[in-house]
mmCIF file as gemmi writes it, N, C-alpha and C atoms, coordinates in Angstrom:
data_model
loop_
_atom_site.group_PDB
_atom_site.id
_atom_site.type_symbol
_atom_site.label_atom_id
_atom_site.label_alt_id
_atom_site.label_comp_id
_atom_site.label_asym_id
_atom_site.label_entity_id
_atom_site.label_seq_id
_atom_site.pdbx_PDB_ins_code
_atom_site.Cartn_x
_atom_site.Cartn_y
_atom_site.Cartn_z
_atom_site.occupancy
_atom_site.B_iso_or_equiv
_atom_site.pdbx_formal_charge
_atom_site.auth_seq_id
_atom_site.auth_asym_id
_atom_site.pdbx_PDB_model_num
ATOM 1 N N . UNK Axp A 1 ? 11.915 -18.942 22.065 1 0 ? 1 A 1
ATOM 2 C CA . UNK Axp A 1 ? 11.741 -19.719 23.274 1 0 ? 1 A 1
ATOM 3 C C . UNK Axp A 1 ? 12.287 -18.888 24.442 1 0 ? 1 A 1
ATOM 4 N N . UNK Axp A 2 ? 11.535 -18.782 25.515 1 0 ? 2 A 1
ATOM 5 C CA . UNK Axp A 2 ? 12.013 -17.986 26.645 1 0 ? 2 A 1
ATOM 6 C C . UNK Axp A 2 ? 13.181 -18.67 27.366 1 0 ? 2 A 1
ATOM 7 N N . UNK Axp A 3 ? 14.07 -17.87 27.884 1 0 ? 3 A 1
ATOM 8 C CA . UNK Axp A 3 ? 15.223 -18.386 28.616 1 0 ? 3 A 1
ATOM 9 C C . UNK Axp A 3 ? 14.774 -18.871 30.001 1 0 ? 3 A 1
ATOM 10 N N . UNK Axp A 4 ? 15.3 -20.023 30.396 1 0 ? 4 A 1
ATOM 11 C CA . UNK Axp A 4 ? 14.932 -20.549 31.713 1 0 ? 4 A 1
ATOM 12 C C . UNK Axp A 4 ? 15.501 -19.647 32.804 1 0 ? 4 A 1
ATOM 13 N N . UNK Axp A 5 ? 14.775 -19.505 33.846 1 0 ? 5 A 1
ATOM 14 C CA . UNK Axp A 5 ? 15.195 -18.637 34.934 1 0 ? 5 A 1
ATOM 15 C C . UNK Axp A 5 ? 16.393 -19.244 35.665 1 0 ? 5 A 1
ATOM 16 N N . UNK Axp A 6 ? 17.403 -18.427 35.928 1 0 ? 6 A 1
ATOM 17 C CA . UNK Axp A 6 ? 18.576 -18.87 36.663 1 0 ? 6 A 1
ATOM 18 C C . UNK Axp A 6 ? 19.636 -19.511 35.8 1 0 ? 6 A 1
ATOM 19 N N . UNK Axp A 7 ? 19.437 -19.589 34.507 1 0 ? 7 A 1
ATOM 20 C CA . UNK Axp A 7 ? 20.409 -20.216 33.622 1 0 ? 7 A 1
ATOM 21 C C . UNK Axp A 7 ? 21.491 -19.194 33.26 1 0 ? 7 A 1
ATOM 22 N N . UNK Axp A 8 ? 22.756 -19.559 33.545 1 0 ? 8 A 1
ATOM 23 C CA . UNK Axp A 8 ? 23.875 -18.675 33.231 1 0 ? 8 A 1
ATOM 24 C C . UNK Axp A 8 ? 24.982 -19.493 32.597 1 0 ? 8 A 1
ATOM 25 N N . UNK Axp A 9 ? 25.789 -18.841 31.79 1 0 ? 9 A 1
ATOM 26 C CA . UNK Axp A 9 ? 26.97 -19.476 31.226 1 0 ? 9 A 1
ATOM 27 C C . UNK Axp A 9 ? 28.18 -18.915 31.948 1 0 ? 9 A 1
ATOM 28 N N . UNK Axp A 10 ? 29.135 -19.771 32.253 1 0 ? 10 A 1
ATOM 29 C CA . UNK Axp A 10 ? 30.362 -19.322 32.898 1 0 ? 10 A 1
ATOM 30 C C . UNK Axp A 10 ? 31.5 -20.212 32.452 1 0 ? 10 A 1
ATOM 31 N N . UNK Axp A 11 ? 32.726 -19.749 32.67 1 0 ? 11 A 1
ATOM 32 C CA . UNK Axp A 11 ? 33.901 -20.477 32.222 1 0 ? 11 A 1
ATOM 33 C C . UNK Axp A 11 ? 34.211 -21.683 33.087 1 0 ? 11 A 1
ATOM 34 N N . UNK Axp A 12 ? 35.099 -22.529 32.586 1 0 ? 12 A 1
ATOM 35 C CA . UNK Axp A 12 ? 35.476 -23.741 33.313 1 0 ? 12 A 1
ATOM 36 C C . UNK Axp A 12 ? 36.187 -23.422 34.613 1 0 ? 12 A 1
ATOM 37 N N . UNK Axp A 13 ? 37.001 -22.372 34.621 1 0 ? 13 A 1
ATOM 38 C CA . UNK Axp A 13 ? 37.737 -22.016 35.842 1 0 ? 13 A 1
ATOM 39 C C . UNK Axp A 13 ? 36.784 -21.656 36.974 1 0 ? 13 A 1
ATOM 40 N N . UNK Axp A 14 ? 35.756 -20.914 36.654 1 0 ? 14 A 1
ATOM 41 C CA . UNK Axp A 14 ? 34.791 -20.524 37.683 1 0 ? 14 A 1
ATOM 42 C C . UNK Axp A 14 ? 34.03 -21.758 38.16 1 0 ? 14 A 1
ATOM 43 N N . UNK Axp A 15 ? 33.7 -22.631 37.223 1 0 ? 15 A 1
ATOM 44 C CA . UNK Axp A 15 ? 33.012 -23.868 37.598 1 0 ? 15 A 1
ATOM 45 C C . UNK Axp A 15 ? 33.867 -24.711 38.531 1 0 ? 15 A 1
ATOM 46 N N . UNK Axp A 16 ? 35.161 -24.799 38.25 1 0 ? 16 A 1
ATOM 47 C CA . UNK Axp A 16 ? 36.069 -25.55 39.11 1 0 ? 16 A 1
ATOM 48 C C . UNK Axp A 16 ? 36.159 -24.911 40.491 1 0 ? 16 A 1
ATOM 49 N N . UNK Axp A 17 ? 36.183 -23.569 40.539 1 0 ? 17 A 1
ATOM 50 C CA . UNK Axp A 17 ? 36.211 -22.867 41.827 1 0 ? 17 A 1
ATOM 51 C C . UNK Axp A 17 ? 34.971 -23.2 42.655 1 0 ? 17 A 1
ATOM 52 N N . UNK Axp A 18 ? 33.802 -23.263 41.999 1 0 ? 18 A 1
ATOM 53 C CA . UNK Axp A 18 ? 32.58 -23.633 42.709 1 0 ? 18 A 1
ATOM 54 C C . UNK Axp A 18 ? 32.677 -25.055 43.262 1 0 ? 18 A 1
ATOM 55 N N . UNK Axp A 19 ? 33.232 -25.964 42.471 1 0 ? 19 A 1
ATOM 56 C CA . UNK Axp A 19 ? 33.371 -27.347 42.933 1 0 ? 19 A 1
ATOM 57 C C . UNK Axp A 19 ? 34.334 -27.43 44.118 1 0 ? 19 A 1
ATOM 58 N N . UNK Axp A 20 ? 35.417 -26.675 44.089 1 0 ? 20 A 1
ATOM 59 C CA . UNK Axp A 20 ? 36.363 -26.684 45.205 1 0 ? 20 A 1
ATOM 60 C C . UNK Axp A 20 ? 35.716 -26.122 46.472 1 0 ? 20 A 1
ATOM 61 N N . UNK Axp A 21 ? 34.849 -25.118 46.32 1 0 ? 21 A 1
ATOM 62 C CA . UNK Axp A 21 ? 34.152 -24.568 47.485 1 0 ? 21 A 1
ATOM 63 C C . UNK Axp A 21 ? 33.234 -25.605 48.117 1 0 ? 21 A 1
ATOM 64 N N . UNK Axp A 22 ? 32.741 -26.526 47.297 1 0 ? 22 A 1
ATOM 65 C CA . UNK Axp A 22 ? 31.881 -27.613 47.795 1 0 ? 22 A 1
ATOM 66 C C . UNK Axp A 22 ? 32.705 -28.805 48.264 1 0 ? 22 A 1
ATOM 67 N N . UNK Axp A 23 ? 34.011 -28.625 48.376 1 0 ? 23 A 1
ATOM 68 C CA . UNK Axp A 23 ? 34.959 -29.656 48.813 1 0 ? 23 A 1
ATOM 69 C C . UNK Axp A 23 ? 35.01 -30.841 47.858 1 0 ? 23 A 1
ATOM 70 N N . UNK Axp A 24 ? 34.86 -30.567 46.57 1 0 ? 24 A 1
ATOM 71 C CA . UNK Axp A 24 ? 34.973 -31.592 45.546 1 0 ? 24 A 1
ATOM 72 C C . UNK Axp A 24 ? 36.447 -31.844 45.273 1 0 ? 24 A 1
ATOM 73 N N . UNK Axp A 25 ? 36.807 -33.1 45.079 1 0 ? 25 A 1
ATOM 74 C CA . UNK Axp A 25 ? 38.172 -33.422 44.683 1 0 ? 25 A 1
ATOM 75 C C . UNK Axp A 25 ? 38.114 -34.374 43.495 1 0 ? 25 A 1
ATOM 76 N N . UNK Axp A 26 ? 38.986 -34.156 42.545 1 0 ? 26 A 1
ATOM 77 C CA . UNK Axp A 26 ? 39.028 -35.013 41.365 1 0 ? 26 A 1
ATOM 78 C C . UNK Axp A 26 ? 39.575 -36.372 41.775 1 0 ? 26 A 1
ATOM 79 N N . UNK Axp A 27 ? 38.8 -37.405 41.59 1 0 ? 27 A 1
ATOM 80 C CA . UNK Axp A 27 ? 39.211 -38.742 41.991 1 0 ? 27 A 1
ATOM 81 C C . UNK Axp A 27 ? 39.163 -39.665 40.797 1 0 ? 27 A 1
ATOM 82 N N . UNK Axp A 28 ? 40.033 -40.643 40.802 1 0 ? 28 A 1
ATOM 83 C CA . UNK Axp A 28 ? 40.063 -41.64 39.749 1 0 ? 28 A 1
ATOM 84 C C . UNK Axp A 28 ? 40.497 -42.971 40.347 1 0 ? 28 A 1
ATOM 85 N N . UNK Axp A 29 ? 40.186 -44.071 39.706 1 0 ? 29 A 1
ATOM 86 C CA . UNK Axp A 29 ? 40.554 -45.372 40.248 1 0 ? 29 A 1
ATOM 87 C C . UNK Axp A 29 ? 42.064 -45.572 40.261 1 0 ? 29 A 1
ATOM 88 N N . UNK Axp A 30 ? 42.509 -46.412 41.189 1 0 ? 30 A 1
ATOM 89 C CA . UNK Axp A 30 ? 43.929 -46.722 41.269 1 0 ? 30 A 1
ATOM 90 C C . UNK Axp A 30 ? 44.355 -47.516 40.04 1 0 ? 30 A 1
ATOM 91 N N . UNK Axp A 31 ? 45.57 -47.295 39.558 1 0 ? 31 A 1
ATOM 92 C CA . UNK Axp A 31 ? 46.033 -48.04 38.385 1 0 ? 31 A 1
ATOM 93 C C . UNK Axp A 31 ? 46.25 -49.517 38.709 1 0 ? 31 A 1
ATOM 94 N N . UNK Axp A 32 ? 46.087 -50.356 37.711 1 0 ? 32 A 1
ATOM 95 C CA . UNK Axp A 32 ? 46.304 -51.792 37.869 1 0 ? 32 A 1
ATOM 96 C C . UNK Axp A 32 ? 47.767 -52.121 37.639 1 0 ? 32 A 1
ATOM 97 N N . UNK Axp A 33 ? 48.269 -53.106 38.365 1 0 ? 33 A 1
ATOM 98 C CA . UNK Axp A 33 ? 49.651 -53.524 38.192 1 0 ? 33 A 1
ATOM 99 C C . UNK Axp A 33 ? 49.786 -54.283 36.869 1 0 ? 33 A 1
ATOM 100 N N . UNK Axp A 34 ? 50.904 -54.083 36.2 1 0 ? 34 A 1
ATOM 101 C CA . UNK Axp A 34 ? 51.112 -54.696 34.881 1 0 ? 34 A 1
ATOM 102 C C . UNK Axp A 34 ? 51.143 -56.219 34.956 1 0 ? 34 A 1
ATOM 103 N N . UNK Axp A 35 ? 51.64 -56.779 36.062 1 0 ? 35 A 1
ATOM 104 C CA . UNK Axp A 35 ? 51.761 -58.232 36.2 1 0 ? 35 A 1
ATOM 105 C C . UNK Axp A 35 ? 50.585 -58.859 36.953 1 0 ? 35 A 1
ATOM 106 N N . UNK Axp A 36 ? 49.516 -58.109 37.154 1 0 ? 36 A 1
ATOM 107 C CA . UNK Axp A 36 ? 48.369 -58.626 37.901 1 0 ? 36 A 1
ATOM 108 C C . UNK Axp A 36 ? 47.681 -59.74 37.12 1 0 ? 36 A 1
ATOM 109 N N . UNK Axp A 37 ? 47.235 -60.772 37.84 1 0 ? 37 A 1
ATOM 110 C CA . UNK Axp A 37 ? 46.55 -61.912 37.228 1 0 ? 37 A 1
ATOM 111 C C . UNK Axp A 37 ? 45.093 -61.908 37.702 1 0 ? 37 A 1
ATOM 112 N N . UNK Axp A 38 ? 44.159 -61.467 36.861 1 0 ? 38 A 1
ATOM 113 C CA . UNK Axp A 38 ? 42.764 -61.385 37.282 1 0 ? 38 A 1
ATOM 114 C C . UNK Axp A 38 ? 42.174 -62.724 37.716 1 0 ? 38 A 1
ATOM 115 N N . UNK Axp A 39 ? 42.568 -63.816 37.073 1 0 ? 39 A 1
ATOM 116 C CA . UNK Axp A 39 ? 42.039 -65.136 37.447 1 0 ? 39 A 1
ATOM 117 C C . UNK Axp A 39 ? 42.495 -65.528 38.848 1 0 ? 39 A 1
ATOM 118 N N . UNK Axp A 40 ? 43.759 -65.26 39.157 1 0 ? 40 A 1
ATOM 119 C CA . UNK Axp A 40 ? 44.272 -65.576 40.489 1 0 ? 40 A 1
ATOM 120 C C . UNK Axp A 40 ? 43.59 -64.711 41.548 1 0 ? 40 A 1
ATOM 121 N N . UNK Axp A 41 ? 43.279 -63.47 41.212 1 0 ? 41 A 1
ATOM 122 C CA . UNK Axp A 41 ? 42.597 -62.589 42.154 1 0 ? 41 A 1
ATOM 123 C C . UNK Axp A 41 ? 41.187 -63.092 42.444 1 0 ? 41 A 1
ATOM 124 N N . UNK Axp A 42 ? 40.476 -63.54 41.412 1 0 ? 42 A 1
ATOM 125 C CA . UNK Axp A 42 ? 39.132 -64.07 41.62 1 0 ? 42 A 1
ATOM 126 C C . UNK Axp A 42 ? 39.17 -65.341 42.462 1 0 ? 42 A 1
ATOM 127 N N . UNK Axp A 43 ? 40.151 -66.195 42.21 1 0 ? 43 A 1
ATOM 128 C CA . UNK Axp A 43 ? 40.293 -67.425 42.991 1 0 ? 43 A 1
ATOM 129 C C . UNK Axp A 43 ? 40.576 -67.093 44.449 1 0 ? 43 A 1
ATOM 130 N N . UNK Axp A 44 ? 41.423 -66.099 44.682 1 0 ? 44 A 1
ATOM 131 C CA . UNK Axp A 44 ? 41.732 -65.677 46.05 1 0 ? 44 A 1
ATOM 132 C C . UNK Axp A 44 ? 40.476 -65.168 46.755 1 0 ? 44 A 1
ATOM 133 N N . UNK Axp A 45 ? 39.678 -64.371 46.05 1 0 ? 45 A 1
ATOM 134 C CA . UNK Axp A 45 ? 38.452 -63.837 46.644 1 0 ? 45 A 1
ATOM 135 C C . UNK Axp A 45 ? 37.498 -64.96 47.032 1 0 ? 45 A 1
ATOM 136 N N . UNK Axp A 46 ? 37.373 -65.979 46.174 1 0 ? 46 A 1
ATOM 137 C CA . UNK Axp A 46 ? 36.484 -67.11 46.478 1 0 ? 46 A 1
ATOM 138 C C . UNK Axp A 46 ? 36.975 -67.861 47.707 1 0 ? 46 A 1
ATOM 139 N N . UNK Axp A 47 ? 38.281 -68.175 47.749 1 0 ? 47 A 1
ATOM 140 C CA . UNK Axp A 47 ? 38.833 -68.932 48.867 1 0 ? 47 A 1
ATOM 141 C C . UNK Axp A 47 ? 38.825 -68.125 50.154 1 0 ? 47 A 1
ATOM 142 N N . UNK Axp A 48 ? 39.048 -66.853 50.052 1 0 ? 48 A 1
ATOM 143 C CA . UNK Axp A 48 ? 39.101 -65.996 51.234 1 0 ? 48 A 1
ATOM 144 C C . UNK Axp A 48 ? 37.734 -65.94 51.914 1 0 ? 48 A 1
ATOM 145 N N . UNK Axp A 49 ? 36.675 -65.773 51.144 1 0 ? 49 A 1
ATOM 146 C CA . UNK Axp A 49 ? 35.339 -65.704 51.738 1 0 ? 49 A 1
ATOM 147 C C . UNK Axp A 49 ? 34.942 -67.042 52.346 1 0 ? 49 A 1
ATOM 148 N N . UNK Axp A 50 ? 35.352 -68.145 51.727 1 0 ? 50 A 1
ATOM 149 C CA . UNK Axp A 50 ? 35.042 -69.465 52.292 1 0 ? 50 A 1
ATOM 150 C C . UNK Axp A 50 ? 35.739 -69.647 53.637 1 0 ? 50 A 1
ATOM 151 N N . UNK Axp A 51 ? 36.994 -69.206 53.715 1 0 ? 51 A 1
ATOM 152 C CA . UNK Axp A 51 ? 37.732 -69.333 54.966 1 0 ? 51 A 1
ATOM 153 C C . UNK Axp A 51 ? 37.119 -68.458 56.048 1 0 ? 51 A 1
ATOM 154 N N . UNK Axp A 52 ? 36.677 -67.268 55.681 1 0 ? 52 A 1
ATOM 155 C CA . UNK Axp A 52 ? 36.075 -66.382 56.671 1 0 ? 52 A 1
ATOM 156 C C . UNK Axp A 52 ? 34.74 -66.924 57.167 1 0 ? 52 A 1
ATOM 157 N N . UNK Axp A 53 ? 33.983 -67.574 56.294 1 0 ? 53 A 1
ATOM 158 C CA . UNK Axp A 53 ? 32.695 -68.129 56.695 1 0 ? 53 A 1
ATOM 159 C C . UNK Axp A 53 ? 32.873 -69.296 57.661 1 0 ? 53 A 1
ATOM 160 N N . UNK Axp A 54 ? 33.944 -70.07 57.512 1 0 ? 54 A 1
ATOM 161 C CA . UNK Axp A 54 ? 34.135 -71.233 58.378 1 0 ? 54 A 1
ATOM 162 C C . UNK Axp A 54 ? 34.716 -70.854 59.731 1 0 ? 54 A 1
ATOM 163 N N . UNK Axp A 55 ? 35.355 -69.708 59.821 1 0 ? 55 A 1
ATOM 164 C CA . UNK Axp A 55 ? 35.927 -69.281 61.104 1 0 ? 55 A 1
ATOM 165 C C . UNK Axp A 55 ? 34.844 -68.768 62.026 1 0 ? 55 A 1
ATOM 166 N N . UNK Axp A 56 ? 35.038 -68.97 63.298 1 0 ? 56 A 1
ATOM 167 C CA . UNK Axp A 56 ? 34.135 -68.387 64.277 1 0 ? 56 A 1
ATOM 168 C C . UNK Axp A 56 ? 34.927 -67.338 65.05 1 0 ? 56 A 1
ATOM 169 N N . UNK Axp A 57 ? 34.437 -66.135 65.002 1 0 ? 57 A 1
ATOM 170 C CA . UNK Axp A 57 ? 35.115 -65.037 65.669 1 0 ? 57 A 1
ATOM 171 C C . UNK Axp A 57 ? 34.597 -64.899 67.091 1 0 ? 57 A 1
ATOM 172 N N . UNK Axp A 58 ? 35.51 -64.709 68.013 1 0 ? 58 A 1
ATOM 173 C CA . UNK Axp A 58 ? 35.154 -64.517 69.407 1 0 ? 58 A 1
ATOM 174 C C . UNK Axp A 58 ? 35.56 -63.099 69.785 1 0 ? 58 A 1
ATOM 175 N N . UNK Axp A 59 ? 34.607 -62.324 70.246 1 0 ? 59 A 1
ATOM 176 C CA . UNK Axp A 59 ? 34.896 -60.949 70.65 1 0 ? 59 A 1
ATOM 177 C C . UNK Axp A 59 ? 34.903 -60.829 72.136 1 0 ? 59 A 1
């Protein structure tokens, strides 16, 4: 099978250098707090949006 044009193998360090040149940064989600209550957070989100919908903003 013929080799595809432009296909090269290189090490991980060189690959990382290319990503840094493209201004890539390793990102990951923020950690969750151990005492966080997902049910309370969902309830807060529901109530918060209802309160925002009933308010009238004046600019």
